[in-house]
All heavy atoms as TSV, in Angstrom:
chain	resi	resn	atom	element	x	y	z
A	1	MET	N	N	27.089	-24.229	-77.378
A	1	MET	CA	C	26.238	-23.513	-78.305
A	1	MET	C	C	26.183	-22.048	-77.888
A	1	MET	O	O	25.865	-21.715	-76.761
A	1	MET	CB	C	24.829	-24.130	-78.274
A	1	MET	CG	C	23.875	-23.483	-79.208
A	1	MET	SD	S	22.351	-24.478	-79.191
A	1	MET	CE	C	21.296	-23.372	-80.004
A	2	LYS	N	N	26.484	-21.179	-78.807
A	2	LYS	CA	C	26.508	-19.753	-78.539
A	2	LYS	C	C	25.150	-19.132	-78.838
A	2	LYS	O	O	24.541	-19.423	-79.854
A	2	LYS	CB	C	27.586	-19.088	-79.391
A	2	LYS	CG	C	27.769	-17.630	-79.093
A	2	LYS	CD	C	28.891	-17.055	-79.928
A	2	LYS	CE	C	28.985	-15.576	-79.656
A	2	LYS	NZ	N	29.940	-14.924	-80.523
A	3	ASN	N	N	24.679	-18.273	-77.946
A	3	ASN	CA	C	23.386	-17.610	-78.129
A	3	ASN	C	C	23.647	-16.129	-78.367
A	3	ASN	O	O	23.979	-15.406	-77.438
A	3	ASN	CB	C	22.511	-17.822	-76.895
A	3	ASN	CG	C	21.108	-17.294	-77.099
A	3	ASN	OD1	O	20.758	-16.869	-78.191
A	3	ASN	ND2	N	20.327	-17.311	-76.058
A	4	ASP	N	N	23.510	-15.671	-79.599
A	4	ASP	CA	C	23.713	-14.262	-79.937
A	4	ASP	C	C	22.416	-13.499	-79.719
A	4	ASP	O	O	21.453	-13.660	-80.456
A	4	ASP	CB	C	24.157	-14.095	-81.396
A	4	ASP	CG	C	25.544	-14.662	-81.634
A	4	ASP	OD1	O	26.375	-14.560	-80.717
A	4	ASP	OD2	O	25.777	-15.191	-82.723
A	5	ILE	N	N	22.396	-12.672	-78.692
A	5	ILE	CA	C	21.216	-11.868	-78.380
A	5	ILE	C	C	21.434	-10.467	-78.939
A	5	ILE	O	O	22.443	-9.839	-78.680
A	5	ILE	CB	C	20.969	-11.815	-76.871
A	5	ILE	CG1	C	20.715	-13.227	-76.336
A	5	ILE	CG2	C	19.803	-10.899	-76.547
A	5	ILE	CD1	C	20.589	-13.294	-74.838
A	6	THR	N	N	20.466	-10.004	-79.689
A	6	THR	CA	C	20.555	-8.660	-80.252
A	6	THR	C	C	19.678	-7.718	-79.452
A	6	THR	O	O	19.004	-8.120	-78.508
A	6	THR	CB	C	20.098	-8.650	-81.727
A	6	THR	OG1	O	18.719	-8.975	-81.762
A	6	THR	CG2	C	20.899	-9.632	-82.551
A	7	GLN	N	N	19.657	-6.477	-79.827
A	7	GLN	CA	C	18.857	-5.474	-79.154
A	7	GLN	C	C	17.364	-5.643	-79.426
A	7	GLN	O	O	16.543	-5.095	-78.725
A	7	GLN	CB	C	19.289	-4.066	-79.592
A	7	GLN	CG	C	20.688	-3.711	-79.161
A	7	GLN	CD	C	20.815	-3.650	-77.641
A	7	GLN	OE1	O	19.934	-3.168	-76.958
A	7	GLN	NE2	N	21.914	-4.152	-77.131
A	8	LEU	N	N	17.022	-6.407	-80.434
A	8	LEU	CA	C	15.624	-6.587	-80.807
A	8	LEU	C	C	14.968	-7.601	-79.873
A	8	LEU	O	O	15.393	-8.739	-79.774
A	8	LEU	CB	C	15.540	-7.092	-82.258
A	8	LEU	CG	C	14.175	-7.195	-82.890
A	8	LEU	CD1	C	13.533	-5.808	-82.978
A	8	LEU	CD2	C	14.281	-7.797	-84.274
A	9	SER	N	N	13.942	-7.174	-79.152
A	9	SER	CA	C	13.238	-8.077	-78.244
A	9	SER	C	C	12.351	-9.028	-79.042
A	9	SER	O	O	12.035	-8.780	-80.207
A	9	SER	CB	C	12.397	-7.277	-77.261
A	9	SER	OG	O	11.299	-6.686	-77.921
A	10	LEU	N	N	11.922	-10.087	-78.378
A	10	LEU	CA	C	11.050	-11.051	-79.036
A	10	LEU	C	C	9.745	-10.393	-79.466
A	10	LEU	O	O	9.269	-10.617	-80.578
A	10	LEU	CB	C	10.764	-12.230	-78.107
A	10	LEU	CG	C	9.804	-13.282	-78.651
A	10	LEU	CD1	C	10.336	-13.893	-79.944
A	10	LEU	CD2	C	9.553	-14.355	-77.611
A	11	SER	N	N	9.176	-9.546	-78.598
A	11	SER	CA	C	7.914	-8.903	-78.964
A	11	SER	C	C	8.096	-7.982	-80.165
A	11	SER	O	O	7.252	-7.950	-81.062
A	11	SER	CB	C	7.323	-8.134	-77.783
A	11	SER	OG	O	8.207	-7.144	-77.325
A	12	SER	N	N	9.198	-7.250	-80.215
A	12	SER	CA	C	9.469	-6.378	-81.368
A	12	SER	C	C	9.674	-7.195	-82.632
A	12	SER	O	O	9.182	-6.840	-83.704
A	12	SER	CB	C	10.704	-5.517	-81.111
A	12	SER	OG	O	10.490	-4.646	-80.038
A	13	PHE	N	N	10.388	-8.297	-82.501
A	13	PHE	CA	C	10.624	-9.183	-83.639
A	13	PHE	C	C	9.299	-9.725	-84.178
A	13	PHE	O	O	9.043	-9.685	-85.385
A	13	PHE	CB	C	11.540	-10.334	-83.220
A	13	PHE	CG	C	11.669	-11.406	-84.249
A	13	PHE	CD1	C	12.494	-11.230	-85.347
A	13	PHE	CD2	C	10.949	-12.583	-84.133
A	13	PHE	CE1	C	12.606	-12.225	-86.309
A	13	PHE	CE2	C	11.054	-13.580	-85.089
A	13	PHE	CZ	C	11.890	-13.396	-86.184
A	14	LEU	N	N	8.435	-10.225	-83.272
A	14	LEU	CA	C	7.151	-10.778	-83.698
A	14	LEU	C	C	6.263	-9.721	-84.332
A	14	LEU	O	O	5.625	-9.981	-85.363
A	14	LEU	CB	C	6.434	-11.419	-82.511
A	14	LEU	CG	C	7.037	-12.719	-81.990
A	14	LEU	CD1	C	6.334	-13.145	-80.714
A	14	LEU	CD2	C	6.977	-13.803	-83.041
A	15	LYS	N	N	6.214	-8.523	-83.731
A	15	LYS	CA	C	5.394	-7.453	-84.305
A	15	LYS	C	C	5.853	-7.125	-85.721
A	15	LYS	O	O	5.030	-6.959	-86.623
A	15	LYS	CB	C	5.445	-6.209	-83.427
A	15	LYS	CG	C	4.659	-6.347	-82.142
A	15	LYS	CD	C	4.588	-5.057	-81.367
A	15	LYS	CE	C	5.903	-4.743	-80.703
A	15	LYS	NZ	N	5.854	-3.602	-79.785
A	16	LYS	N	N	7.169	-7.047	-85.921
A	16	LYS	CA	C	7.697	-6.726	-87.251
A	16	LYS	C	C	7.373	-7.833	-88.252
A	16	LYS	O	O	6.927	-7.556	-89.366
A	16	LYS	CB	C	9.205	-6.490	-87.194
A	16	LYS	CG	C	9.795	-6.155	-88.547
A	16	LYS	CD	C	11.254	-5.825	-88.451
A	16	LYS	CE	C	11.931	-5.550	-89.777
A	16	LYS	NZ	N	11.183	-5.577	-90.980
A	17	ARG	N	N	7.585	-9.078	-87.859
A	17	ARG	CA	C	7.327	-10.195	-88.774
A	17	ARG	C	C	5.843	-10.301	-89.130
A	17	ARG	O	O	5.489	-10.542	-90.286
A	17	ARG	CB	C	7.814	-11.513	-88.157
A	17	ARG	CG	C	9.313	-11.644	-88.032
A	17	ARG	CD	C	10.022	-11.685	-89.375
A	17	ARG	NE	N	9.627	-12.806	-90.183
A	17	ARG	CZ	C	10.302	-13.930	-90.321
A	17	ARG	NH1	N	11.441	-14.085	-89.724
A	17	ARG	NH2	N	9.833	-14.895	-91.075
A	18	LEU	N	N	4.976	-10.128	-88.130
A	18	LEU	CA	C	3.541	-10.188	-88.392
A	18	LEU	C	C	3.107	-9.057	-89.307
A	18	LEU	O	O	2.329	-9.263	-90.249
A	18	LEU	CB	C	2.754	-10.148	-87.083
A	18	LEU	CG	C	2.887	-11.394	-86.199
A	18	LEU	CD1	C	2.347	-11.114	-84.805
A	18	LEU	CD2	C	2.185	-12.580	-86.830
A	19	ARG	N	N	3.601	-7.852	-89.062
A	19	ARG	CA	C	3.245	-6.690	-89.889
A	19	ARG	C	C	3.753	-6.887	-91.317
A	19	ARG	O	O	3.033	-6.604	-92.288
A	19	ARG	CB	C	3.825	-5.422	-89.262
A	19	ARG	CG	C	3.572	-4.158	-90.036
A	19	ARG	CD	C	2.139	-3.871	-90.306
A	19	ARG	NE	N	1.334	-3.807	-89.099
A	19	ARG	CZ	C	0.061	-3.473	-89.091
A	19	ARG	NH1	N	-0.558	-3.145	-90.216
A	19	ARG	NH2	N	-0.630	-3.459	-87.978
A	20	ASP	N	N	4.975	-7.393	-91.473
A	20	ASP	CA	C	5.524	-7.643	-92.812
A	20	ASP	C	C	4.679	-8.656	-93.578
A	20	ASP	O	O	4.390	-8.472	-94.767
A	20	ASP	CB	C	6.974	-8.130	-92.731
A	20	ASP	CG	C	7.948	-7.056	-92.307
A	20	ASP	OD1	O	7.584	-5.854	-92.318
A	20	ASP	OD2	O	9.094	-7.414	-91.946
A	21	ALA	N	N	4.269	-9.715	-92.887
A	21	ALA	CA	C	3.440	-10.742	-93.533
A	21	ALA	C	C	2.084	-10.170	-93.935
A	21	ALA	O	O	1.587	-10.448	-95.033
A	21	ALA	CB	C	3.270	-11.939	-92.605
A	22	MET	N	N	1.483	-9.363	-93.059
A	22	MET	CA	C	0.203	-8.737	-93.405
A	22	MET	C	C	0.352	-7.844	-94.627
A	22	MET	O	O	-0.494	-7.855	-95.523
A	22	MET	CB	C	-0.335	-7.910	-92.231
A	22	MET	CG	C	-1.060	-8.716	-91.209
A	22	MET	SD	S	-1.983	-7.712	-90.038
A	22	MET	CE	C	-0.681	-6.994	-89.087
A	23	ASN	N	N	1.415	-7.059	-94.663
A	23	ASN	CA	C	1.641	-6.168	-95.807
A	23	ASN	C	C	1.838	-6.951	-97.093
A	23	ASN	O	O	1.328	-6.551	-98.149
A	23	ASN	CB	C	2.838	-5.255	-95.545
A	23	ASN	CG	C	2.541	-4.202	-94.509
A	23	ASN	OD1	O	1.388	-3.867	-94.243
A	23	ASN	ND2	N	3.583	-3.678	-93.886
A	24	GLN	N	N	2.555	-8.070	-97.038
A	24	GLN	CA	C	2.756	-8.889	-98.234
A	24	GLN	C	C	1.430	-9.436	-98.756
A	24	GLN	O	O	1.173	-9.419	-99.965
A	24	GLN	CB	C	3.713	-10.035	-97.937
A	24	GLN	CG	C	5.146	-9.606	-97.762
A	24	GLN	CD	C	6.043	-10.760	-97.360
A	24	GLN	OE1	O	5.594	-11.881	-97.146
A	24	GLN	NE2	N	7.332	-10.480	-97.244
A	25	HIS	N	N	0.592	-9.919	-97.858
A	25	HIS	CA	C	-0.704	-10.458	-98.277
A	25	HIS	C	C	-1.633	-9.345	-98.786
A	25	HIS	O	O	-2.359	-9.536	-99.763
A	25	HIS	CB	C	-1.356	-11.243	-97.139
A	25	HIS	CG	C	-0.746	-12.580	-96.932
A	25	HIS	ND1	N	0.418	-12.765	-96.216
A	25	HIS	CD2	C	-1.116	-13.806	-97.363
A	25	HIS	CE1	C	0.727	-14.043	-96.221
A	25	HIS	NE2	N	-0.186	-14.699	-96.904
A	26	ALA	N	N	-1.591	-8.189	-98.140
A	26	ALA	CA	C	-2.402	-7.056	-98.604
A	26	ALA	C	C	-1.946	-6.605	-99.989
A	26	ALA	O	O	-2.782	-6.292	-100.847
A	26	ALA	CB	C	-2.317	-5.907	-97.609
A	27	ASP	N	N	-0.642	-6.585	-100.217
A	27	ASP	CA	C	-0.117	-6.232	-101.539
A	27	ASP	C	C	-0.574	-7.243	-102.582
A	27	ASP	O	O	-0.893	-6.875	-103.716
A	27	ASP	CB	C	1.411	-6.163	-101.523
A	27	ASP	CG	C	1.943	-4.962	-100.774
A	27	ASP	OD1	O	1.159	-4.032	-100.476
A	27	ASP	OD2	O	3.162	-4.951	-100.464
A	28	HIS	N	N	-0.621	-8.502	-102.203
A	28	HIS	CA	C	-1.079	-9.565	-103.110
A	28	HIS	C	C	-2.509	-9.283	-103.561
A	28	HIS	O	O	-2.833	-9.379	-104.743
A	28	HIS	CB	C	-0.986	-10.920	-102.392
A	28	HIS	CG	C	-1.401	-12.084	-103.209
A	28	HIS	ND1	N	-0.571	-12.660	-104.143
A	28	HIS	CD2	C	-2.561	-12.793	-103.243
A	28	HIS	CE1	C	-1.201	-13.670	-104.717
A	28	HIS	NE2	N	-2.417	-13.774	-104.177
A	29	ILE	N	N	-3.349	-8.903	-102.604
A	29	ILE	CA	C	-4.744	-8.582	-102.931
A	29	ILE	C	C	-4.821	-7.304	-103.760
A	29	ILE	O	O	-5.508	-7.239	-104.777
A	29	ILE	CB	C	-5.591	-8.439	-101.646
A	29	ILE	CG1	C	-5.760	-9.800	-100.979
A	29	ILE	CG2	C	-6.951	-7.821	-101.949
A	29	ILE	CD1	C	-6.435	-9.737	-99.614
A	30	ALA	N	N	-4.091	-6.273	-103.332
A	30	ALA	CA	C	-4.178	-4.953	-103.965
A	30	ALA	C	C	-3.693	-4.950	-105.409
A	30	ALA	O	O	-4.175	-4.154	-106.222
A	30	ALA	CB	C	-3.387	-3.935	-103.150
A	31	THR	N	N	-2.776	-5.826	-105.731
A	31	THR	CA	C	-2.246	-5.850	-107.100
A	31	THR	C	C	-3.068	-6.721	-108.037
A	31	THR	O	O	-2.719	-6.898	-109.200
A	31	THR	CB	C	-0.784	-6.343	-107.111
A	31	THR	OG1	O	-0.725	-7.656	-106.541
A	31	THR	CG2	C	0.121	-5.400	-106.341
A	32	GLY	N	N	-4.156	-7.282	-107.503
A	32	GLY	CA	C	-5.023	-8.098	-108.352
A	32	GLY	C	C	-4.477	-9.483	-108.621
A	32	GLY	O	O	-4.852	-10.122	-109.603
A	33	ALA	N	N	-3.599	-9.956	-107.757
A	33	ALA	CA	C	-2.959	-11.252	-107.982
A	33	ALA	C	C	-3.837	-12.440	-107.586
A	33	ALA	O	O	-3.498	-13.581	-107.898
A	33	ALA	CB	C	-1.634	-11.318	-107.221
A	34	CYS	N	N	-4.955	-12.185	-106.927
A	34	CYS	CA	C	-5.851	-13.285	-106.566
A	34	CYS	C	C	-6.479	-13.865	-107.827
A	34	CYS	O	O	-6.979	-13.134	-108.675
A	34	CYS	CB	C	-6.939	-12.795	-105.612
A	34	CYS	SG	S	-6.318	-12.286	-104.006
A	35	LYS	N	N	-6.443	-15.186	-107.921
A	35	LYS	CA	C	-6.974	-15.861	-109.106
A	35	LYS	C	C	-8.484	-15.779	-109.197
A	35	LYS	O	O	-9.043	-15.665	-110.275
A	35	LYS	CB	C	-6.555	-17.333	-109.108
A	35	LYS	CG	C	-5.062	-17.569	-109.176
A	35	LYS	CD	C	-4.762	-19.044	-109.069
A	35	LYS	CE	C	-5.042	-19.454	-107.637
A	35	LYS	NZ	N	-4.591	-20.741	-107.218
A	36	ASP	N	N	-9.124	-15.875	-108.025
A	36	ASP	CA	C	-10.584	-15.884	-107.995
A	36	ASP	C	C	-11.048	-15.451	-106.600
A	36	ASP	O	O	-10.246	-15.118	-105.743
A	36	ASP	CB	C	-11.135	-17.267	-108.355
A	36	ASP	CG	C	-10.529	-18.386	-107.511
A	36	ASP	OD1	O	-10.050	-18.112	-106.384
A	36	ASP	OD2	O	-10.534	-19.535	-107.978
A	37	TYR	N	N	-12.359	-15.471	-106.423
A	37	TYR	CA	C	-12.924	-15.014	-105.144
A	37	TYR	C	C	-12.475	-15.918	-103.994
A	37	TYR	O	O	-12.232	-15.452	-102.892
A	37	TYR	CB	C	-14.448	-14.964	-105.233
A	37	TYR	CG	C	-15.082	-14.391	-103.998
A	37	TYR	CD1	C	-14.910	-13.046	-103.658
A	37	TYR	CD2	C	-15.839	-15.188	-103.152
A	37	TYR	CE1	C	-15.476	-12.508	-102.513
A	37	TYR	CE2	C	-16.422	-14.661	-102.003
A	37	TYR	CZ	C	-16.231	-13.323	-101.690
A	37	TYR	OH	O	-16.791	-12.801	-100.560
A	38	SER	N	N	-12.328	-17.189	-104.248
A	38	SER	CA	C	-11.873	-18.125	-103.231
A	38	SER	C	C	-10.460	-17.759	-102.757
A	38	SER	O	O	-10.166	-17.797	-101.560
A	38	SER	CB	C	-11.900	-19.549	-103.781
A	38	SER	OG	O	-11.359	-20.439	-102.844
A	39	ASP	N	N	-9.600	-17.419	-103.694
A	39	ASP	CA	C	-8.234	-17.005	-103.360
A	39	ASP	C	C	-8.260	-15.701	-102.564
A	39	ASP	O	O	-7.524	-15.535	-101.588
A	39	ASP	CB	C	-7.405	-16.840	-104.636
A	39	ASP	CG	C	-5.918	-16.692	-104.380
A	39	ASP	OD1	O	-5.425	-17.240	-103.366
A	39	ASP	OD2	O	-5.245	-16.024	-105.185
A	40	TYR	N	N	-9.136	-14.786	-102.948
A	40	TYR	CA	C	-9.293	-13.530	-102.226
A	40	TYR	C	C	-9.728	-13.790	-100.780
A	40	TYR	O	O	-9.184	-13.216	-99.843
A	40	TYR	CB	C	-10.321	-12.630	-102.928
A	40	TYR	CG	C	-10.736	-11.440	-102.100
A	40	TYR	CD1	C	-9.935	-10.303	-102.035
A	40	TYR	CD2	C	-11.905	-11.468	-101.347
A	40	TYR	CE1	C	-10.307	-9.220	-101.252
A	40	TYR	CE2	C	-12.280	-10.391	-100.567
A	40	TYR	CZ	C	-11.473	-9.265	-100.524
A	40	TYR	OH	O	-11.830	-8.204	-99.741
A	41	GLN	N	N	-10.717	-14.675	-100.591
A	41	GLN	CA	C	-11.192	-14.998	-99.251
A	41	GLN	C	C	-10.075	-15.611	-98.401
A	41	GLN	O	O	-9.950	-15.305	-97.218
A	41	GLN	CB	C	-12.369	-15.976	-99.315
A	41	GLN	CG	C	-13.655	-15.348	-99.777
A	41	GLN	CD	C	-14.780	-16.354	-99.793
A	41	GLN	OE1	O	-14.661	-17.431	-100.375
A	41	GLN	NE2	N	-15.884	-16.000	-99.147
A	42	LYS	N	N	-9.278	-16.460	-99.024
A	42	LYS	CA	C	-8.160	-17.082	-98.310
A	42	LYS	C	C	-7.171	-16.023	-97.847
A	42	LYS	O	O	-6.744	-16.018	-96.688
A	42	LYS	CB	C	-7.467	-18.107	-99.210
A	42	LYS	CG	C	-6.293	-18.780	-98.562
A	42	LYS	CD	C	-5.623	-19.756	-99.504
A	42	LYS	CE	C	-4.363	-20.311	-98.881
A	42	LYS	NZ	N	-3.607	-21.125	-99.824
A	43	MET	N	N	-6.801	-15.120	-98.734
A	43	MET	CA	C	-5.856	-14.056	-98.382
A	43	MET	C	C	-6.423	-13.155	-97.287
A	43	MET	O	O	-5.718	-12.778	-96.353
A	43	MET	CB	C	-5.503	-13.206	-99.601
A	43	MET	CG	C	-4.661	-13.898	-100.646
A	43	MET	SD	S	-3.037	-14.341	-100.026
A	43	MET	CE	C	-3.174	-16.116	-100.040
A	44	ALA	N	N	-7.701	-12.824	-97.391
A	44	ALA	CA	C	-8.340	-11.980	-96.376
A	44	ALA	C	C	-8.354	-12.692	-95.031
A	44	ALA	O	O	-8.136	-12.068	-93.980
A	44	ALA	CB	C	-9.756	-11.615	-96.807
A	45	GLY	N	N	-8.572	-13.991	-95.027
A	45	GLY	CA	C	-8.550	-14.769	-93.793
A	45	GLY	C	C	-7.166	-14.810	-93.161
A	45	GLY	O	O	-7.023	-14.742	-91.940
A	46	VAL	N	N	-6.156	-14.928	-94.007
A	46	VAL	CA	C	-4.776	-14.921	-93.508
A	46	VAL	C	C	-4.464	-13.576	-92.865
A	46	VAL	O	O	-3.896	-13.513	-91.761
A	46	VAL	CB	C	-3.770	-15.236	-94.642
A	46	VAL	CG1	C	-2.345	-14.987	-94.198
A	46	VAL	CG2	C	-3.937	-16.675	-95.119
A	47	ILE	N	N	-4.862	-12.500	-93.532
A	47	ILE	CA	C	-4.625	-11.159	-92.985
A	47	ILE	C	C	-5.340	-11.002	-91.653
A	47	ILE	O	O	-4.783	-10.469	-90.688
A	47	ILE	CB	C	-5.055	-10.073	-93.987
A	47	ILE	CG1	C	-4.136	-10.097	-95.207
A	47	ILE	CG2	C	-5.045	-8.696	-93.326
A	47	ILE	CD1	C	-4.624	-9.250	-96.365
A	48	GLU	N	N	-6.565	-11.476	-91.576
A	48	GLU	CA	C	-7.327	-11.380	-90.332
A	48	GLU	C	C	-6.631	-12.148	-89.201
A	48	GLU	O	O	-6.510	-11.655	-88.071
A	48	GLU	CB	C	-8.742	-11.918	-90.527
A	48	GLU	CG	C	-9.600	-11.817	-89.294
A	48	GLU	CD	C	-11.016	-12.328	-89.505
A	48	GLU	OE1	O	-11.311	-12.880	-90.579
A	48	GLU	OE2	O	-11.824	-12.158	-88.573
A	49	GLY	N	N	-6.144	-13.339	-89.498
A	49	GLY	CA	C	-5.428	-14.127	-88.499
A	49	GLY	C	C	-4.142	-13.462	-88.044
A	49	GLY	O	O	-3.823	-13.455	-86.851
A	50	LEU	N	N	-3.413	-12.897	-88.989
A	50	LEU	CA	C	-2.178	-12.190	-88.633
A	50	LEU	C	C	-2.470	-10.964	-87.784
A	50	LEU	O	O	-1.738	-10.666	-86.828
A	50	LEU	CB	C	-1.422	-11.788	-89.905
A	50	LEU	CG	C	-0.805	-12.933	-90.703
A	50	LEU	CD1	C	-0.358	-12.438	-92.074
A	50	LEU	CD2	C	0.349	-13.564	-89.949
A	51	ALA	N	N	-3.549	-10.261	-88.109
A	51	ALA	CA	C	-3.931	-9.081	-87.324
A	51	ALA	C	C	-4.304	-9.475	-85.898
A	51	ALA	O	O	-3.950	-8.777	-84.941
A	51	ALA	CB	C	-5.087	-8.347	-88.000
A	52	LEU	N	N	-5.002	-10.588	-85.744
A	52	LEU	CA	C	-5.344	-11.068	-84.407
A	52	LEU	C	C	-4.082	-11.436	-83.619
A	52	LEU	O	O	-3.965	-11.115	-82.428
A	52	LEU	CB	C	-6.279	-12.278	-84.495
A	52	LEU	CG	C	-7.697	-11.992	-84.944
A	52	LEU	CD1	C	-8.449	-13.299	-85.207
A	52	LEU	CD2	C	-8.434	-11.170	-83.901
A	53	ALA	N	N	-3.154	-12.096	-84.274
A	53	ALA	CA	C	-1.898	-12.459	-83.614
A	53	ALA	C	C	-1.115	-11.210	-83.208
A	53	ALA	O	O	-0.576	-11.131	-82.093
A	53	ALA	CB	C	-1.053	-13.338	-84.537
A	54	GLU	N	N	-1.070	-10.231	-84.089
A	54	GLU	CA	C	-0.373	-8.986	-83.771
A	54	GLU	C	C	-1.028	-8.296	-82.571
A	54	GLU	O	O	-0.344	-7.792	-81.678
A	54	GLU	CB	C	-0.374	-8.045	-84.975
A	54	GLU	CG	C	0.370	-6.756	-84.703
A	54	GLU	CD	C	0.243	-5.746	-85.823
A	54	GLU	OE1	O	-0.884	-5.553	-86.333
A	54	GLU	OE2	O	1.266	-5.145	-86.171
A	55	ARG	N	N	-2.358	-8.283	-82.540
A	55	ARG	CA	C	-3.074	-7.655	-81.421
A	55	ARG	C	C	-2.750	-8.355	-80.104
A	55	ARG	O	O	-2.575	-7.720	-79.072
A	55	ARG	CB	C	-4.587	-7.708	-81.688
A	55	ARG	CG	C	-5.440	-7.044	-80.648
A	55	ARG	CD	C	-5.379	-5.532	-80.759
A	55	ARG	NE	N	-4.513	-4.992	-79.729
A	55	ARG	CZ	C	-3.918	-3.808	-79.764
A	55	ARG	NH1	N	-4.076	-3.007	-80.794
A	55	ARG	NH2	N	-3.150	-3.390	-78.809
A	56	GLU	N	N	-2.655	-9.687	-80.131
A	56	GLU	CA	C	-2.292	-10.438	-78.930
A	56	GLU	C	C	-0.890	-10.062	-78.443
A	56	GLU	O	O	-0.673	-9.885	-77.248
A	56	GLU	CB	C	-2.378	-11.944	-79.182
A	56	GLU	CG	C	-3.785	-12.467	-79.329
A	56	GLU	CD	C	-4.598	-12.339	-78.052
A	56	GLU	OE1	O	-4.053	-12.537	-76.945
A	56	GLU	OE2	O	-5.800	-12.033	-78.159
A	57	VAL	N	N	0.047	-9.941	-79.363
A	57	VAL	CA	C	1.412	-9.544	-78.986
A	57	VAL	C	C	1.403	-8.143	-78.396
A	57	VAL	O	O	2.034	-7.883	-77.365
A	57	VAL	CB	C	2.377	-9.625	-80.191
A	57	VAL	CG1	C	3.732	-9.011	-79.855
A	57	VAL	CG2	C	2.548	-11.063	-80.645
A	58	LEU	N	N	0.686	-7.225	-79.036
A	58	LEU	CA	C	0.617	-5.853	-78.530
A	58	LEU	C	C	-0.015	-5.797	-77.144
A	58	LEU	O	O	0.481	-5.101	-76.250
A	58	LEU	CB	C	-0.169	-4.975	-79.501
A	58	LEU	CG	C	0.488	-4.702	-80.852
A	58	LEU	CD1	C	-0.498	-4.033	-81.791
A	58	LEU	CD2	C	1.742	-3.883	-80.691
A	59	ASP	N	N	-1.104	-6.550	-76.953
A	59	ASP	CA	C	-1.775	-6.563	-75.652
A	59	ASP	C	C	-0.867	-7.157	-74.572
A	59	ASP	O	O	-0.783	-6.633	-73.470
A	59	ASP	CB	C	-3.087	-7.348	-75.719
A	59	ASP	CG	C	-4.164	-6.642	-76.511
A	59	ASP	OD1	O	-4.009	-5.432	-76.807
A	59	ASP	OD2	O	-5.170	-7.303	-76.847
A	60	TRP	N	N	-0.194	-8.260	-74.898
A	60	TRP	CA	C	0.701	-8.894	-73.932
A	60	TRP	C	C	1.846	-7.958	-73.577
A	60	TRP	O	O	2.201	-7.808	-72.396
A	60	TRP	CB	C	1.246	-10.201	-74.493
A	60	TRP	CG	C	2.025	-10.973	-73.474
A	60	TRP	CD1	C	1.551	-11.932	-72.661
A	60	TRP	CD2	C	3.414	-10.830	-73.166
A	60	TRP	NE1	N	2.555	-12.398	-71.854
A	60	TRP	CE2	C	3.713	-11.747	-72.139
A	60	TRP	CE3	C	4.439	-10.019	-73.653
A	60	TRP	CZ2	C	4.976	-11.869	-71.594
A	60	TRP	CZ3	C	5.705	-10.144	-73.093
A	60	TRP	CH2	C	5.972	-11.060	-72.090
A	61	THR	N	N	2.416	-7.312	-74.584
A	61	THR	CA	C	3.516	-6.381	-74.347
A	61	THR	C	C	3.089	-5.241	-73.440
A	61	THR	O	O	3.799	-4.892	-72.500
A	61	THR	CB	C	4.034	-5.823	-75.689
A	61	THR	OG1	O	4.465	-6.914	-76.515
A	61	THR	CG2	C	5.200	-4.881	-75.491
A	62	GLU	N	N	1.925	-4.688	-73.725
A	62	GLU	CA	C	1.432	-3.579	-72.910
A	62	GLU	C	C	1.193	-4.008	-71.466
A	62	GLU	O	O	1.497	-3.280	-70.521
A	62	GLU	CB	C	0.146	-3.014	-73.511
A	62	GLU	CG	C	-0.365	-1.784	-72.806
A	62	GLU	CD	C	-1.557	-1.180	-73.501
A	62	GLU	OE1	O	-1.571	-1.134	-74.740
A	62	GLU	OE2	O	-2.461	-0.735	-72.778
A	63	LYS	N	N	0.673	-5.195	-71.286
A	63	LYS	CA	C	0.342	-5.679	-69.948
A	63	LYS	C	C	1.596	-6.043	-69.137
A	63	LYS	O	O	1.659	-5.776	-67.943
A	63	LYS	CB	C	-0.570	-6.893	-70.049
A	63	LYS	CG	C	-1.006	-7.448	-68.717
A	63	LYS	CD	C	-1.962	-8.600	-68.905
A	63	LYS	CE	C	-2.387	-9.146	-67.549
A	63	LYS	NZ	N	-3.333	-10.257	-67.699
A	64	HIS	N	N	2.579	-6.661	-69.786
A	64	HIS	CA	C	3.711	-7.224	-69.049
A	64	HIS	C	C	5.008	-6.425	-69.123
A	64	HIS	O	O	5.889	-6.645	-68.298
A	64	HIS	CB	C	3.984	-8.644	-69.542
A	64	HIS	CG	C	2.866	-9.584	-69.273
A	64	HIS	ND1	N	2.404	-9.879	-68.015
A	64	HIS	CD2	C	2.075	-10.291	-70.120
A	64	HIS	CE1	C	1.404	-10.727	-68.081
A	64	HIS	NE2	N	1.170	-10.990	-69.353
A	65	LEU	N	N	5.148	-5.549	-70.076
A	65	LEU	CA	C	6.440	-4.885	-70.245
A	65	LEU	C	C	6.406	-3.397	-69.948
A	65	LEU	O	O	7.422	-2.729	-70.041
A	65	LEU	CB	C	6.973	-5.102	-71.662
A	65	LEU	CG	C	7.222	-6.545	-72.050
A	65	LEU	CD1	C	7.772	-6.633	-73.455
A	65	LEU	CD2	C	8.168	-7.231	-71.062
A	66	LYS	N	N	5.264	-2.852	-69.587
A	66	LYS	CA	C	5.206	-1.420	-69.324
A	66	LYS	C	C	4.918	-1.147	-67.896
A	66	LYS	O	O	4.481	-1.884	-67.120
A	66	LYS	CB	C	4.174	-0.769	-70.227
A	66	LYS	CG	C	4.550	-0.981	-71.669
A	66	LYS	CD	C	4.163	0.139	-72.538
A	66	LYS	CE	C	4.658	-0.214	-73.921
A	66	LYS	NZ	N	4.606	0.629	-74.894
């Protein structure tokens, strides 16, 4: 099994993916695509969870890679 390693580190990959997901959910809210308040709360909760995950990656990176 071949393992293709690119220049993108795992922390950089995770930060990018988390940020992209947050932006997609924020765009969903901003464009008025939420069906109702319940849908809005769900999207806001997802964004909050993604932001927490991103903060954990940033904190870990700062502590261990610098």
